[in-house]
N, C-alpha and C positions, 0 to 999 in steps of 0.2 A: 479511422486511424487505429493502428494497433499499438501505439505508444502507451505505456503504462505510466501514468502520472500520479504522484502523491499530491492530493489537493487539500489545502487548508481551508475548510469551509468557514467563512466569516459572516454568515447570515445571522448567527446569534449575536455577534458583536454589533452588527448593523442595527438590530432591533434594540439592543441595550443602549446604544448611542442615541437612537431616536427617542427612547423613553426619557433618558437623562436630558436631552435637548428640550423636550416639552417641559420638564420640571424646572430647569434652569430659566427658560424663557418666562415661565409663570412668575417666578420670583423677581426676575429683572423687570417684568411688566408692572408688578406691584410697586417696586422701587421707583420706576419711571413715573408712574401715576402719582404716587405720594409726593415725590420731589417736585413734580410740576405743580400740583395743587398748593404745596407749601410755598413754592417760589412765587406763584401768582398772588397768593394771600399776602406775602411779605411786600410785594410791589404795591398792592393796593393800600395796605395799612401802614406802610413805611416802618414796619416792625419785623424783626428777625426771629420772633418767638417760634413761629411755625417751622421755620427752617432749623432752628436749634432742636426742636422736638424731632424733626426728621433725621437729624444726625444721630440722635439716640437710637432711633429705629434702625438706621443704616448700620450702626455699630453692633447692635444686638443680633442682627440677622446675617451679617456678612460671613461669620465663621460657619454658620449652618450652610449657607449658599456655597461657600468655598469648599465644603466637604463634597458636595455634589460635583463641583468643578473638578476636584481632585479625582473622583471616581471616573468622571468623563474623560479626563486626560489619560488616565491609565488605560481605559478601554480603547481610546483613540490611538494611542501608541501601540497597543497590542494589535489593533486592526492593521496599522501600517506595517508592523513586523510580519504578520501572517500574509498580507497582500504581496509584500516583496518576496517572501518565501515562495509564493505561488509563481511569481515571475521566474524565479530561479528553477523551479520544478518544471515550468514550461520551456526552459532552456532558451529564454529570450536573449538575443545578442544585443550588444551595444549599451548595456545599462551602466550609468555613471554611479548610481547609489546601490546600496544593499539593505537588508533588513535591519542592520544596526546603524549605519551611517545616516539613513533617512531620518532616524530619531535623534541621534547625537547632535546633528546640526541645529536642532531647535534650542540647544543650550550653549552654543558657542557665539559670543558677542560678535557683532558685525556680520558674520556669516549667516546668523539666524534671520537676517533681514531679507535674504534672497534664496538661500540654499533649500529651505523647506518648500518654497514655492517651486523651485526647479525639480525637486524630488516628486512633488505631487503631480506636476506636469508630466514627468516621466512615467509615473505610475498610471496615470490616466491613459496616455497615448499607447503605452506598451501593453495595456490590458485590453485594448480594443482590437478584436480579431479582424475588423474591417480595414485596419491599417496595415495588414500584411497581404502581400501578393500570394504567398503560399506558406502556410504555417509550418510545413515540413522543412522548408528551407531556412527557417529562423532568421530571415533577413532583417535589416535595420531600417527598412523603409518607413517604419512608424515614426522615426525622428523627423521626417520631412513634413509631417502634418502640423497645421497651426494649432496653437493652444486654444481650447474653448474659452469663450468669454467669461464663463462662470468662475474659472480659476482666477482670472484677473480681479474680478469684483471681490471674491473671497479673500484674496491676500491683501488687497487694499483695506478692506474692513478689518481684517485681522491686525494689521499694523496700527491703524488708527485706534482700534479698540484697546490694544495693548498700551499705547501711549496715553490715551485718555484715562484708563483705569489706573495706570501708574501715577498720573498726576493727582487723581482723586485720593489715592492711598497716601501720597507724600505731602499733599497740599495742606498747609496749616489752616484749620477752620476757626478763625477768630471772628468776632462779631462784625468786623470791618470788611472782611473779604468772603463772608459766607455765601453771598449771592454768586460770586465767581465760582466758588466750589460747587454750588448747585448746578450751574451751567455745565461744568465738566461732568457731573454725575449724569445729567440728562443726555448729553452727547455720548458718554460712555455706555449708558444703557442701550441707546438706540443702535450704536455700532455693534455692540456685543450681541444684541438680539438677532440682527441680520447676519452677523458672522456665524452664529450658531446655526441659523437656518441654512446658510450656504454650506457649512461644514457637513451637516447632516445630509444634504442633497448630494454632495460630492461622494461621501461614503456610500450612499445608496447606489449611485450610478456606477462607480468603480466596482462595487461588489457584484452588481448585475453583469457588467462587462466580463468580469473574471468567471462568473458562472456560465456565461455564454461560451467563453473560450474553452472551459472544461467540457461542455457539452459537445463541442466540435471534436475533441479528442475521443470521446465515447463513440461518436459516429464514424 
């Protein structure tokens, strides 16, 4: 193809997101393990001392972990921004979202329950050259394809993780209800770990798909 396309290479962001995913999962795994051990110890001894000590650890490390989360979020949104820029540069027809709206919807109440999922679905399907009969025609046949199952699992985990971690943040940790708090921490860590894994995989696959589409333009 002779088309000249300005391509935003997102391989660096993909690698950065992978590294941060590993770091965050490491800390989440430690939090999960320590909370589980403390919870089991409190059940056996009928004492909450271990869990109270775990709260101190949780409080002392959460700001450090949140810093990694913040850098991850910045890189993730930057990746979304550039990936949608690529779709525009590829002149893909039928897009509902753009490089700005795909990010803004994460911050709008109610709409952030489904719009980010829709934008990621759009990004995945429209980045796959196999979903086009003829790339030169810029058709919208890509909309007719089914959403891959990985996106459904990713968004379910994302929503549950967000709810559970919000509960952990807001839930009062008194001696009477600390065991309930620990259960929310355990569930929040598990869903967050798998959510991070799926997010990293989605970033990797979409980046690969866009690289393949760019190669088709070169050829």
